[in-house]
Wavefront OBJ file of the C-alpha trace (Angstrom):
o trace
v 109.144 135.471 81.000
v 106.477 133.135 79.724
v 104.570 130.585 81.872
v 102.545 127.596 80.989
v 99.161 128.333 82.801
v 97.238 125.781 80.829
v 98.114 123.160 83.265
v 96.482 122.480 86.863
v 98.768 123.336 89.712
v 101.689 125.947 90.001
v 102.726 127.605 86.683
v 105.957 126.137 85.287
v 108.666 128.252 83.590
v 109.036 127.123 79.928
v 112.450 125.658 78.986
v 112.613 128.057 76.102
v 112.776 131.213 78.626
v 116.447 132.165 77.964
v 116.220 135.385 79.906
v 117.784 133.701 82.905
v 119.655 130.337 82.821
v 118.160 129.284 86.135
v 114.757 129.295 84.900
v 115.465 126.841 82.045
v 114.568 123.897 84.805
v 111.143 123.985 85.782
v 111.145 123.464 89.469
v 108.315 123.935 91.873
v 107.982 125.036 95.395
v 106.495 121.942 96.394
v 109.114 119.664 94.675
v 111.786 121.687 96.480
v 109.916 121.060 99.998
v 109.710 117.609 99.226
v 113.290 117.129 98.454
v 114.123 119.146 101.601
v 111.958 116.976 103.801
v 113.316 113.856 102.305
v 117.029 114.615 102.327
v 117.402 117.312 104.816
v 115.293 116.048 107.723
v 117.986 114.760 109.861
v 116.308 111.658 110.191
v 118.397 108.464 110.176
v 117.624 106.231 106.843
v 117.631 102.528 107.413
v 118.782 100.599 104.616
v 117.191 97.791 102.755
v 118.515 94.207 104.113
v 118.552 90.964 102.450
v 118.179 87.747 104.760
v 118.271 84.868 102.229
v 115.675 85.850 99.462
v 113.625 88.074 101.647
v 114.147 91.830 101.221
v 113.398 93.905 104.173
v 112.552 97.482 103.196
v 112.333 100.818 105.303
v 112.425 99.303 108.842
v 111.435 101.864 111.199
v 109.725 102.673 114.578
v 108.343 105.793 116.124
v 110.288 107.912 118.583
v 108.996 107.320 122.347
v 109.212 109.319 125.424
v 111.092 108.511 128.371
v 108.926 105.801 130.265
v 107.226 104.211 127.506
v 106.484 100.598 127.739
v 106.365 99.311 124.249
v 106.662 100.523 120.728
v 105.697 99.093 117.189
v 107.959 98.260 114.439
v 107.159 98.513 110.783
v 108.874 97.583 107.456
v 107.923 95.787 104.265
v 109.113 92.136 103.311
v 109.392 90.964 99.861
v 109.832 87.339 98.993
v 112.020 87.418 95.939
v 112.480 83.510 96.113
v 110.372 80.692 94.775
v 109.530 79.075 98.282
v 107.187 80.286 100.977
v 108.678 81.611 104.203
v 107.444 83.045 107.444
v 108.492 85.472 110.104
v 108.448 83.678 113.290
v 110.206 86.105 115.791
v 113.205 88.052 116.553
v 114.945 90.423 119.197
v 115.227 94.173 119.617
v 118.350 95.765 121.276
v 116.137 98.214 123.034
v 113.421 95.756 124.567
v 112.897 92.597 126.342
v 110.729 90.933 123.913
v 109.285 91.097 120.261
v 105.924 90.114 119.241
v 104.451 89.829 116.016
v 100.914 91.049 116.283
v 97.733 92.517 114.405
v 95.554 95.090 115.221
v 95.764 98.151 117.635
v 95.031 99.269 121.124
v 93.080 96.594 123.143
v 92.394 94.683 119.890
v 95.881 93.825 119.271
v 96.460 90.004 119.181
v 99.673 87.744 118.685
v 99.738 86.150 115.295
v 100.250 82.571 116.170
v 102.612 80.667 113.980
v 104.127 83.547 112.444
v 103.589 85.907 109.514
v 103.464 84.240 106.232
v 105.396 85.472 103.026
v 104.686 83.749 99.841
v 106.846 83.833 96.717
v 106.546 86.861 94.709
v 104.671 88.653 97.650
v 105.232 91.821 99.534
v 103.733 91.947 102.975
v 103.688 95.496 104.529
v 104.027 95.424 108.380
v 102.152 98.844 109.170
v 100.053 100.645 111.799
v 96.773 99.408 110.161
v 98.257 95.717 109.588
v 100.377 93.108 111.141
v 103.644 94.729 112.891
v 106.145 94.055 115.584
v 105.610 95.013 118.950
v 108.805 95.712 120.912
v 107.771 95.220 124.742
v 109.670 96.032 127.850
v 111.423 99.052 126.301
v 114.826 99.924 127.873
v 114.855 103.742 127.623
v 113.344 105.826 125.005
v 113.550 105.447 121.220
v 115.151 108.912 119.897
v 114.143 110.551 116.375
v 117.199 110.260 114.417
v 118.665 107.346 115.793
v 118.673 103.709 114.705
v 118.083 100.714 116.681
v 119.406 97.097 115.829
v 116.890 94.085 115.653
v 117.511 90.455 114.571
v 114.571 89.020 112.648
v 114.154 85.305 112.556
v 112.457 83.471 109.491
v 111.343 79.813 109.253
v 113.466 79.040 106.138
v 115.756 82.155 105.756
v 117.322 81.972 109.185
v 118.202 85.235 110.971
v 119.320 88.641 109.994
v 120.509 91.972 111.578
v 118.041 94.797 110.713
v 118.786 98.234 111.405
v 115.296 100.292 112.425
v 115.548 104.161 111.899
v 113.498 105.936 114.687
v 111.184 108.291 112.938
v 108.686 111.000 114.049
v 107.946 112.918 117.123
v 107.627 111.035 120.715
v 104.089 109.935 121.285
v 102.755 110.766 124.837
v 103.828 107.986 127.391
v 101.412 104.984 127.491
v 100.411 105.271 123.965
v 101.475 101.525 123.206
v 100.820 99.391 126.284
v 100.598 95.866 124.514
l 1 2 3 4 5 6 7 8 9 10 11 12 13 14 15 16 17 18 19 20 21 22 23 24 25 26 27 28 29 30 31 32 33 34 35 36 37 38 39 40 41 42 43 44 45 46 47 48 49 50 51 52 53 54 55 56 57 58 59 60 61 62 63 64 65 66 67 68 69 70 71 72 73 74 75 76 77 78 79 80 81 82 83 84 85 86 87 88 89 90 91 92 93 94 95 96 97 98 99 100 101 102 103 104 105 106 107 108 109 110 111 112 113 114 115 116 117 118 119 120 121 122 123 124 125 126 127 128 129 130 131 132 133 134 135 136 137 138 139 140 141 142 143 144 145 146 147 148 149 150 151 152 153 154 155 156 157 158 159 160 161 162 163 164 165 166 167 168 169 170 171 172 173 174 175 176 177
């Protein structure tokens, strides 16, 4: 068996190694671990959704413990159209209210007038940037489940988006917005 040790990282078995047909495809342990984590984790995967010319990608919210009052919602919005739009609100099946906010903890503030999305732009709603805050949670958000939301845009109108519930539940009270 020959290996290519001239590269950084794990040695790969060369494709010309014909001792064993299973060794003809270079697969490393980290690649297998990544594939298992993505495909075999059992977590729900939310599909991309189009609302008008807006593409909503990877909508997700973290799992919450019983008694949590709020949870954030994250996704990316890509404006594939030629006109600007704005995320102005929505609803969430498992919460009383949805706010569009920026910041975290005590520094969290509502984004007045909504979140602009210019033509050709992708806006990330993330833990470190703007995001949705689902307040008045009704029960917990459980890992591997999905939760339905309706997002409302100034020009594109409304559309249903399924949020995947990911990650381990945080300690109660983490999100008190």
